[in-house]
LOMIVO-712909 format. One line per 4 residues: number of its first residue (from 1); their letters; for each residue x, y, z of C-alpha. Coordinates in steps of 0.2 Angstrom, whole numbers, plus 5000, padded with zeros to 4 digits. Layout:
! LOMIVO-712909
NUM> a> X,Y,Z; ... $
//
This chain:
! LOMIVO-712909
1> mpqa> 5125,5090,5052; 5127,5087,5033; 5144,5088,5026; 5150,5100,5013 $
5> galr> 5144,5094,4996; 5130,5083,5003; 5116,5078,4991; 5102,5091,4992 $
9> tvla> 5087,5081,4994; 5068,5084,4996; 5058,5069,5003; 5040,5072,4999 $
13> fpst> 5023,5065,5004; 5007,5067,4993; 4996,5073,5008; 4996,5085,5022 $
17> ysvg> 5009,5085,5036; 4997,5077,5049; 4994,5062,5038; 5012,5061,5031 $
21> itsl> 5021,5062,5047; 5009,5047,5053; 5016,5036,5040; 5029,5025,5048 $
25> gyqv> 5036,5021,5031; 5039,5039,5027; 5046,5042,5044; 5059,5028,5042 $
29> vwat> 5065,5034,5025; 5067,5052,5031; 5076,5046,5046; 5088,5035,5035 $
33> laqr> 5092,5050,5024; 5094,5062,5039; 5106,5051,5047; 5118,5051,5033 $
37> pdvd> 5131,5065,5033; 5132,5065,5014; 5113,5069,5012; 5105,5086,5017 $
41> vrrl> 5086,5081,5017; 5071,5093,5019; 5053,5087,5020; 5038,5092,5009 $
45> ftdq> 5020,5090,5011; 5005,5097,5002; 5002,5110,5015; 5019,5114,5021 $
49> sdpp> 5038,5111,5020; 5055,5113,5028; 5065,5128,5022; 5069,5124,5003 $
53> hrsl> 5085,5121,4995; 5091,5133,4982; 5094,5118,4970; 5091,5100,4971 $
57> dlfg> 5101,5084,4968; 5087,5072,4973; 5068,5073,4974; 5059,5058,4982 $
61> lsls> 5042,5053,4985; 5034,5039,4997; 5018,5032,4990; 5006,5021,5000 $
65> weld> 4990,5023,4991; 4986,5023,4972; 4974,5038,4973; 4989,5049,4979 $
69> gpvl> 4999,5046,4964; 4993,5061,4954; 4999,5073,4968; 5017,5069,4963 $
73> lell> 5014,5080,4948; 5008,5095,4958; 5024,5093,4970; 5035,5092,4955 $
77> erqr> 5027,5108,4948; 5029,5116,4965; 5048,5113,4964; 5049,5118,4946 $
81> iplw> 5055,5100,4941; 5050,5095,4923; 5036,5082,4925; 5041,5070,4912 $
85> shdr> 5058,5061,4916; 5064,5062,4897; 5062,5081,4899; 5075,5083,4913 $
89> gdsd> 5093,5087,4910; 5110,5086,4920; 5105,5101,4931; 5088,5093,4936 $
93> pivf> 5086,5082,4951; 5085,5063,4951; 5067,5060,4955; 5065,5043,4964 $
97> gggp> 5050,5035,4973; 5046,5019,4983; 5032,5012,4994; 5020,4998,4991 $
101> vlta> 5010,5006,4977; 5026,5009,4966; 5034,4992,4972; 5018,4983,4965 $
105> npep> 5016,4991,4949; 5025,5007,4945; 5021,5008,4926; 5007,5021,4926 $
109> lapf> 5019,5033,4935; 5035,5027,4927; 5036,5041,4915; 5037,5053,4929 $
113> fdvv> 5051,5045,4939; 5069,5043,4935; 5071,5029,4948; 5059,5017,4957 $
117> llgd> 5065,5007,4972; 5057,4990,4973; 5055,4983,4991; 5061,4987,5008 $
121> gell> 5070,5004,5012; 5082,4996,5024; 5092,4988,5010; 5088,4999,4995 $
125> lpaf> 5091,5016,5002; 5109,5014,5007; 5113,5005,4991; 5104,5018,4980 $
129> ldal> 5113,5032,4989; 5131,5024,4988; 5129,5021,4970; 5123,5038,4966 $
133> qacr> 5137,5046,4976; 5150,5035,4966; 5143,5043,4949; 5136,5060,4955 $
137> dapr> 5147,5070,4943; 5144,5059,4927; 5131,5065,4914; 5113,5061,4918 $
141> perl> 5111,5046,4907; 5127,5038,4914; 5120,5040,4931; 5105,5032,4927 $
145> rqla> 5114,5017,4919; 5124,5015,4935; 5109,5015,4946; 5100,5002,4935 $
149> rvpg> 5113,4990,4940; 5109,4991,4958; 5098,4976,4964; 5080,4983,4966 $
153> vyvp> 5083,4999,4957; 5072,5001,4942; 5076,5015,4930; 5060,5016,4919 $
157> slya> 5068,5026,4904; 5080,5011,4901; 5065,4999,4898; 5052,5001,4884 $
161> pryg> 5035,4994,4882; 5031,4985,4866; 5013,4984,4860; 5005,4973,4846 $
165> sege> 4994,4978,4832; 4978,4977,4843; 4986,4987,4857; 4990,4973,4868 $
169> llav> 5006,4974,4878; 5018,4962,4872; 5034,4965,4883; 5043,4978,4893 $
173> apte> 5061,4976,4890; 5078,4984,4892; 5082,4997,4878; 5101,4994,4878 $
177> pgip> 5114,4980,4883; 5119,4978,4901; 5103,4982,4909; 5095,4968,4918 $
181> atva> 5080,4961,4909; 5070,4959,4926; 5071,4969,4943; 5068,4960,4959 $
185> kqtw> 5060,4967,4974; 5072,4968,4989; 5068,4960,5006; 5075,4965,5023 $
189> rgnt> 5079,4951,5034; 5086,4959,5049; 5081,4956,5067; 5073,4973,5069 $
193> lshs> 5059,4981,5060; 5054,5000,5060; 5048,5012,5074; 5044,5030,5075 $
197> avit> 5058,5043,5072; 5046,5058,5075; 5033,5059,5089; 5022,5075,5087 $
201> paaa> 5005,5081,5093; 5002,5087,5075; 5001,5070,5068; 4985,5062,5063 $
205> wpsi> 4987,5050,5078; 4994,5063,5090; 5009,5060,5100; 5010,5041,5096 $
209> hmve> 5025,5030,5095; 5023,5017,5082; 5032,5001,5083; 5031,4988,5068 $
213> vvrs> 5028,4971,5077; 5027,4960,5061; 5029,4963,5042; 5019,4954,5030 $
217> cpel> 5006,4941,5035; 5006,4921,5035; 4988,4920,5031; 4990,4924,5012 $
221> crfc> 4972,4930,5008; 4971,4929,4989; 4968,4947,4987; 4980,4955,4999 $
225> lasy> 4994,4966,4994; 5000,4968,5011; 5003,4949,5013; 5009,4943,4996 $
229> ltlp> 5020,4958,4991; 5030,4959,5007; 5033,4940,5010; 5041,4932,5019 $
233> frtp> 5032,4934,5036; 5045,4943,5048; 5045,4945,5066; 5058,4954,5077 $
237> sldd> 5064,4946,5093; 5056,4952,5109; 5071,4956,5119; 5082,4963,5106 $
241> glip> 5070,4971,5094; 5052,4975,5101; 5056,4979,5119; 5070,4991,5115 $
245> avek> 5059,5000,5102; 5045,5002,5114; 5056,5008,5128; 5064,5021,5117 $
249> glaa> 5046,5029,5112; 5039,5028,5130; 5053,5039,5136; 5045,5053,5125 $
253> tqrl> 5026,5049,5125; 5013,5038,5134; 5005,5033,5118; 5010,5017,5109 $
257> gllg> 5004,5010,5093; 5008,4991,5089; 5008,4990,5069; 5007,4975,5057 $
261> asvt> 4995,4966,5046; 4992,4953,5060; 5001,4959,5076; 4994,4944,5086 $
265> qhpq> 5003,4932,5076; 5020,4937,5082; 5026,4921,5091; 5030,4931,5107 $
269> fael> 5015,4943,5107; 5008,4935,5123; 5024,4939,5131; 5024,4957,5125 $
273> lawl> 5007,4960,5131; 5012,4953,5148; 5027,4964,5149; 5015,4979,5145 $
277> dqdr> 5004,4974,5159; 5016,4979,5172; 5011,4993,5184; 5025,5004,5178 $
281> fdgt> 5015,5006,5162; 5000,5013,5171; 4995,5028,5161; 5001,5022,5145 $
285> rvsv> 4989,5020,5131; 4991,5005,5119; 4982,5002,5103; 4985,4988,5091 $
289> ssvr> 4981,4988,5072; 4971,4973,5064; 4972,4957,5074; 4967,4939,5068 $
293> aatv> 4950,4935,5076; 4956,4918,5081; 4970,4925,5092; 4958,4936,5102 $
297> tpel> 4957,4930,5120; 4950,4938,5136; 4967,4942,5142; 4971,4952,5126 $
301> gril> 4954,4962,5129; 4958,4964,5147; 4976,4971,5145; 4971,4982,5130 $
305> arrg> 4956,4989,5140; 4968,4992,5155; 4980,5001,5143; 4966,5013,5137 $
309> srsl> 4960,5004,5121; 4941,5005,5119; 4940,4993,5104; 4948,4979,5094 $
313> tiai> 4949,4977,5075; 4947,4961,5065; 4946,4957,5047; 4932,4945,5042 $
317> esgs> 4932,4949,5024; 4914,4941,5023; 4900,4934,5033; 4899,4919,5021 $
321> ermr> 4910,4904,5026; 4910,4900,5007; 4918,4917,5003; 4931,4915,5017 $
325> qvvn> 4936,4899,5010; 4938,4906,4993; 4949,4920,4999; 4959,4908,5010 $
329> kkla> 4953,4917,5026; 4956,4903,5039; 4942,4909,5050; 4927,4900,5057 $
333> teei> 4911,4909,5061; 4912,4903,5079; 4929,4912,5081; 4921,4928,5076 $
337> yaaa> 4908,4926,5089; 4922,4921,5102; 4932,4937,5097; 4916,4948,5101 $
341> ryak> 4913,4939,5117; 4931,4940,5123; 4933,4958,5118; 4918,4962,5129 $
345> eggl> 4923,4951,5143; 4940,4960,5144; 4932,4976,5145; 4932,4983,5128 $
349> tglk> 4917,4993,5122; 4919,4991,5104; 4922,4979,5089; 4927,4985,5072 $
353> lygm> 4925,4973,5058; 4932,4974,5040; 4924,4966,5025; 4924,4967,5007 $
357> vglp> 4911,4965,4993; 4913,4961,4975; 4926,4947,4978; 4927,4934,4963 $
361> seee> 4913,4922,4963; 4903,4932,4977; 4884,4931,4975; 4871,4942,4984 $
365> adve> 4868,4928,4996; 4885,4930,5002; 4883,4948,5006; 4866,4944,5015 $
369> ataa> 4877,4932,5026; 4888,4947,5031; 4873,4957,5036; 4866,4942,5045 $
373> llla> 4882,4939,5055; 4883,4957,5061; 4865,4957,5067; 4868,4940,5076 $
377> lkka> 4884,4947,5083; 4874,4962,5090; 4862,4951,5098; 4875,4939,5105 $
381> tpgl> 4885,4953,5113; 4873,4966,5119; 4882,4983,5124; 4897,4979,5112 $
385> rlsl> 4897,4993,5099; 4899,4986,5082; 4905,4994,5066; 4908,4987,5049 $
389> gvst> 4921,4995,5037; 4918,4988,5020; 4927,4991,5003; 4925,4985,4985 $
393> fvpk> 4938,4971,4979; 4951,4980,4969; 4964,4968,4960; 4982,4970,4966 $
397> ahtp> 4998,4966,4956; 5008,4951,4963; 4992,4943,4971; 4983,4928,4965 $
401> fqwq> 4968,4939,4961; 4978,4950,4950; 4969,4943,4934; 4952,4947,4941 $
405> gvrp> 4942,4963,4938; 4931,4975,4948; 4914,4968,4948; 4901,4982,4945 $
409> eadk> 4888,4974,4956; 4899,4978,4971; 4891,4996,4971; 4873,4988,4974 $
413> rlkl> 4880,4976,4987; 4887,4991,4997; 4869,4999,4997; 4862,4982,5002 $
417> lakr> 4873,4981,5017; 4868,4999,5022; 4850,4995,5020; 4852,4979,5032 $
421> lkpk> 4863,4986,5045; 4860,5005,5048; 4842,5003,5053; 4848,4991,5066 $
425> giel> 4860,5003,5074; 4876,4995,5067; 4888,5008,5060; 4893,5005,5042 $
429> rpes> 4909,5014,5035; 4909,5010,5016; 4923,5015,5004; 4917,5024,4989 $
433> ygws> 4914,5012,4975; 4918,5025,4962; 4935,5028,4970; 4938,5009,4970 $
437> viqa> 4936,5010,4951; 4949,5023,4949; 4961,5014,4961; 4959,4998,4950 $
441> lisr> 4962,5009,4935; 4979,5014,4943; 4984,4997,4950; 4981,4988,4933 $
445> sdrr> 4987,5000,4920; 5003,5001,4910; 5012,5017,4905; 4998,5022,4894 $
449> lapv> 4989,5029,4909; 5003,5042,4912; 4996,5054,4900; 4979,5052,4908 $
453> iaaa> 4986,5056,4925; 4994,5072,4917; 4977,5077,4909; 4968,5074,4926 $
457> rgrh> 4980,5086,4935; 4970,5099,4944; 4954,5089,4943; 4959,5072,4950 $
461> eslg> 4949,5074,4965; 4933,5071,4956; 4927,5055,4947; 4921,5066,4932 $
465> gwkq> 4938,5073,4930; 4946,5056,4929; 4934,5050,4916; 4935,5066,4905 $
469> ayra> 4954,5064,4906; 4953,5046,4900; 4941,5050,4886; 4952,5065,4880 $
473> vlag> 4967,5054,4879; 4959,5039,4872; 4952,5051,4858; 4969,5058,4855 $
477> khdt> 4963,5075,4861; 4977,5077,4874; 4996,5076,4870; 5002,5059,4876 $
481> apsr> 5019,5066,4881; 5024,5084,4878; 5041,5081,4872; 5051,5084,4856 $
485> sadt> 5056,5066,4855; 5045,5056,4844; 5050,5039,4852; 5043,5044,4869 $
489> qlpp> 5025,5044,4862; 5013,5032,4869; 4999,5024,4860; 4981,5027,4867 $
493> pppw> 4976,5018,4882; 4965,5002,4881; 4946,5004,4884; 4941,5008,4902 $
497> eevi> 4931,4993,4904; 4945,4981,4899; 4957,4989,4912; 4945,4989,4927 $
501> hatw> 4932,4976,4925; 4938,4963,4913; 4945,4946,4920; 4962,4944,4911 $
505> sper> 4968,4928,4904; 4983,4920,4913; 4992,4921,4896; 4991,4940,4896 $
509> vlpw> 5007,4950,4897; 5005,4960,4913; 5012,4978,4915; 5022,4973,4930 $
513> qhle> 5028,4956,4922; 5047,4962,4921; 5047,4966,4940; 5049,4951,4951 $
517> gplp> 5038,4950,4967; 5041,4937,4981; 5032,4923,4972; 5032,4918,4953 $
521> pstl> 5017,4921,4943; 5015,4902,4941; 5013,4900,4960; 5000,4915,4960 $
525> lrha> 4990,4906,4946; 4990,4890,4956; 4983,4899,4972; 4970,4908,4961 $
529> qval> 4965,4891,4953; 4963,4883,4971; 4953,4898,4977; 4941,4899,4962 $
533> aagg> 4938,4880,4964; 4934,4883,4982; 4919,4893,4977; 4910,4879,4969 $
537> ptaa> 4902,4878,4952; 4897,4896,4951; 4915,4901,4953; 4921,4891,4939 $
541> a> 4909,4896,4927 $
//
């Protein structure tokens, strides 16, 4: 039970309850808050909420996907919280956020947040809450100054972007002495990772207990935010971490989900599988997220089939060996064939593959190679149901491909795959090219996008609504920031093409340059140069 005077808190998720409660990150943050007696936390989703507080001290948002960002404004309006941080006073709550999108590049949404937590919640949340409790009775500006001194806590209002005469970003720097010039992402290095705090039949994955098997990924595919942003690769021990977490959940449900960017690369994964193969787990359904194709074995297929799984998911990125070399996907074509063969031999009935189009240096022949690989797999493993999920490359902050733009030809290449595969009975699940463009707009922008997000409010679910909002702000037909304070006004955003499609110079000041990720920009640039050199003469052109 919360103690008297506990911080009245709402933790929001920018989607429905069924989706939000399936987010392991959201669950872990909620459980961390709920376990503290000095916090009285309620949950808020777009379709429901816990009984509301009469007034608030804290409003938090967990953000995992760029396109969910604009929902923040709707949730703030529902709580009658001023949208812009500079319009909030002492009686308004501290609005804070976290999650991979905000850790990578919070700048497009920065003017709406008082605080952004950069990195792993296991470390950040306790430090943030302890610091806030120590100054909770101070005036709002002083509270924010104190919070800005906590490692990993970014207070956007204490940093100001500076632009050149041509509209180029020159720097994002502190506005007063005593504020750190840069803020570093915080990394949890404990022996345990996360697992479900809530198991419910109303979740998008009903009644499932989720266990995080690994965090980050050792492969370092050059486009991958999940790998680069969350370095180093971490694995809990089997006996002290994974098995107790699994046992805890299986006391309440018979559905188990093993999560991670590459779960089979846990050094003790084979032992975990053997443990789950015991007769006492008969009736338990086990599913795994994406696995590395080279780690698939007949034993993996057999145990997963015995435990109720029907398919396996592998990321191939491309059917072209050249492109896999460009993105550092250490995967031979024969290993993909072997993964399909072993999945079928083990008793699984389906294989889900994930790929990408529009990668740097990609040519149409590389996309044809992807189609040819799927058709050859279908012939080599008759009876195995194949599906290909394919997305457009979107540049992400803190990855080697952060300087690359979205390639317009990706749209045609998605259609090319559909033309080649659908008539042959291979399921194709393409992500919308148009929404990938908006995703890139949000992932690459600086604070000048905030007025666009505000202008798109209520029409952000259509591509036309986004484009209209962008044109309106670019033309000065929408207030850049509705405030009485002139120093909060932002210049208009750069041209749409420059943000989304342009390849940026390594000398360019990036919107997130004042925020330290796991690797320095010099290392990311070196990885990018090696990748593009691997693409041959076309890539270097």
